[in-house]
C-alpha positions as CSV (number, residue, x, y, z in Angstrom):
1,X,-29.6,9.3,-43.0
2,X,-29.6,11.1,-39.6
3,X,-30.1,9.5,-36.3
4,X,-33.0,10.8,-34.3
5,X,-31.8,12.5,-31.2
6,X,-32.1,12.6,-28.3
7,X,-31.8,8.9,-27.6
8,X,-33.2,8.0,-24.1
9,X,-32.4,4.9,-22.1
10,X,-33.4,4.1,-18.6
11,X,-30.8,6.3,-17.0
12,X,-29.2,8.3,-19.8
13,X,-29.9,10.8,-22.5
14,X,-27.6,10.8,-25.6
15,X,-27.8,14.1,-27.5
16,X,-25.9,16.1,-29.9
17,X,-23.0,18.1,-28.5
18,X,-23.3,21.9,-28.5
19,X,-20.4,24.4,-28.1
20,X,-21.5,25.1,-24.5
21,X,-20.4,21.5,-23.6
22,X,-16.7,22.4,-24.1
23,X,-16.0,23.3,-20.4
24,X,-17.6,20.2,-19.0
25,X,-15.9,17.9,-21.5
26,X,-12.5,19.7,-20.9
27,X,-12.8,18.7,-17.2
28,X,-13.5,15.1,-18.1
29,X,-10.7,15.0,-20.6
30,X,-8.3,16.5,-18.1
31,X,-8.5,13.4,-15.9
32,X,-5.5,11.3,-16.7
33,X,-7.3,8.1,-15.5
34,X,-10.2,8.8,-17.9
35,X,-7.8,9.4,-20.8
36,X,-5.3,6.6,-19.9
37,X,-6.4,4.4,-22.8
38,X,-7.6,7.1,-25.2
39,X,-5.3,7.6,-28.2
40,X,-5.4,11.3,-29.0
41,X,-3.0,10.9,-32.0
42,X,-1.6,14.3,-31.3
43,X,-5.0,15.9,-31.2
44,X,-6.0,18.3,-28.5
45,X,-9.1,16.9,-26.8
46,X,-10.3,20.6,-26.3
47,X,-11.1,20.6,-30.0
48,X,-13.2,17.4,-29.9
49,X,-16.5,19.0,-29.0
50,X,-16.3,21.3,-32.0
51,X,-15.4,18.4,-34.2
52,X,-18.3,16.4,-32.9
53,X,-20.7,19.3,-33.5
54,X,-19.4,19.7,-37.1
55,X,-19.6,15.9,-37.8
56,X,-23.2,15.7,-36.5
57,X,-24.2,18.7,-38.6
58,X,-22.6,17.2,-41.7
59,X,-23.6,13.6,-41.4
60,X,-26.5,13.4,-39.0
61,X,-24.7,11.0,-36.7
62,X,-21.5,10.9,-34.6
63,X,-20.3,11.0,-31.1
64,X,-22.9,12.2,-28.6
65,X,-23.0,13.8,-25.2
66,X,-24.1,11.5,-22.4
67,X,-26.3,13.1,-19.8
68,X,-27.5,11.5,-16.6
69,X,-31.3,11.7,-16.8
70,X,-31.7,12.1,-13.0
71,X,-29.4,15.1,-12.8
72,X,-29.1,16.5,-16.3
73,X,-25.3,16.5,-15.9
74,X,-23.0,15.9,-18.8
75,X,-21.0,12.8,-17.8
76,X,-19.3,11.7,-20.9
77,X,-19.5,10.8,-24.6
78,X,-20.5,7.8,-26.7
79,X,-21.2,7.3,-30.3
80,X,-20.0,6.4,-33.8
81,X,-17.1,7.4,-35.9
82,X,-15.4,5.9,-39.0
83,X,-12.8,3.3,-37.9
84,X,-9.4,4.9,-37.6
85,X,-11.0,8.1,-39.0
86,X,-11.2,6.6,-42.4
87,X,-13.8,3.8,-42.4
88,X,-15.6,2.4,-44.2
89,X,-16.5,0.5,-41.0
90,X,-18.3,2.3,-38.1
91,X,-16.5,2.2,-34.8
92,X,-18.3,2.6,-31.4
93,X,-16.5,4.4,-28.6
94,X,-17.4,5.7,-25.2
95,X,-15.8,7.7,-22.3
96,X,-17.3,8.5,-18.9
97,X,-16.4,10.8,-16.1
98,X,-14.6,8.7,-13.5
99,X,-17.2,9.2,-10.7
100,X,-19.7,7.4,-12.9
101,X,-17.6,4.3,-13.6
102,X,-18.7,0.8,-12.4
103,X,-22.5,1.5,-12.6
104,X,-23.2,0.0,-16.0
105,X,-23.7,3.4,-17.7
106,X,-21.1,2.8,-20.4
107,X,-22.8,-0.4,-21.3
108,X,-26.2,1.2,-21.4
109,X,-24.8,4.0,-23.7
110,X,-23.0,1.5,-25.9
111,X,-26.2,-0.6,-26.4
112,X,-28.1,2.6,-27.3
113,X,-25.5,3.6,-29.9
114,X,-25.5,0.1,-31.4
115,X,-29.2,0.2,-31.7
116,X,-29.0,3.5,-33.5
117,X,-26.3,2.2,-35.9
118,X,-28.3,-0.9,-36.8
119,X,-31.9,0.4,-36.7
120,X,-31.4,4.0,-38.0
121,X,-28.2,3.9,-40.1
122,X,-28.7,0.4,-41.4
123,X,-25.3,-0.8,-40.4
124,X,-24.7,-4.5,-40.6
125,X,-21.6,-4.4,-38.4
126,X,-20.0,-2.1,-35.9
127,X,-16.4,-2.4,-34.6
128,X,-15.0,-1.6,-31.2
129,X,-11.2,-1.3,-30.6
130,X,-10.0,-1.6,-27.0
131,X,-6.5,-1.4,-25.8
132,X,-5.0,-4.5,-24.2
133,X,-5.1,-3.8,-20.5
134,X,-8.3,-1.8,-20.6
135,X,-10.3,-4.6,-18.9
136,X,-13.2,-2.3,-18.0
137,X,-13.9,-1.2,-21.6
138,X,-13.4,-4.8,-22.8
139,X,-16.1,-5.9,-20.4
140,X,-18.4,-3.0,-21.6
141,X,-17.9,-4.1,-25.2
142,X,-18.7,-7.7,-24.4
143,X,-21.8,-6.8,-22.4
144,X,-23.0,-4.6,-25.2
145,X,-22.9,-7.5,-27.6
146,X,-19.4,-7.3,-29.2
147,X,-17.4,-10.4,-29.8
148,X,-13.6,-10.4,-30.1
149,X,-12.5,-11.2,-33.6
150,X,-8.8,-10.5,-33.4
151,X,-6.0,-8.2,-32.2
152,X,-4.0,-5.5,-33.9
153,X,-1.2,-3.0,-33.3
154,X,-1.6,0.7,-33.7
155,X,1.7,2.3,-33.1
156,X,2.9,1.1,-29.7
157,X,-0.6,0.0,-28.7
158,X,-1.8,-3.5,-28.8
159,X,-5.6,-3.7,-29.2
160,X,-8.5,-6.1,-29.1
161,X,-10.7,-5.8,-32.2
162,X,-14.4,-6.6,-31.5
163,X,-17.4,-6.7,-33.7
164,X,-21.1,-6.6,-33.2
165,X,-23.3,-7.8,-36.0
166,X,-26.9,-6.8,-36.8
167,X,-29.3,-9.7,-36.0
168,X,-30.9,-11.1,-39.1
169,X,-34.5,-10.3,-39.6
């Protein structure tokens, strides 16, 4: 079942990526502070936009471009993927351009993605995995409604595992 896009919040528009987004996202991905806690697993972030476009076309949901509504600027990405690339659980992730940190935008995007997962995809639970030490993302996850349920190791990384569950009707 596809997610209806765009998703609009008070300050953001989440939309499907298009190939023309490569350059803007390459600049965001080139910032070492933005990528500090992102596990690329040997992948080239330059290929991510194409992968997002293909996933959206195939499944009707995925990782979406975040635009600031006031300016129309592409400022990051947020959305859903299969946990560890395999699933079956959905994982929520987000990434913002550094000059947009600290304004609550990641939380706003995460909440919108969670609503889409629950309301449109019918998910009962969504997982977020945050590296130990990434206190800003841990705060975003908690503000978005995630609760820590454990920790894990992925290679050399220690990670918090958080879950958000759909409210019962």
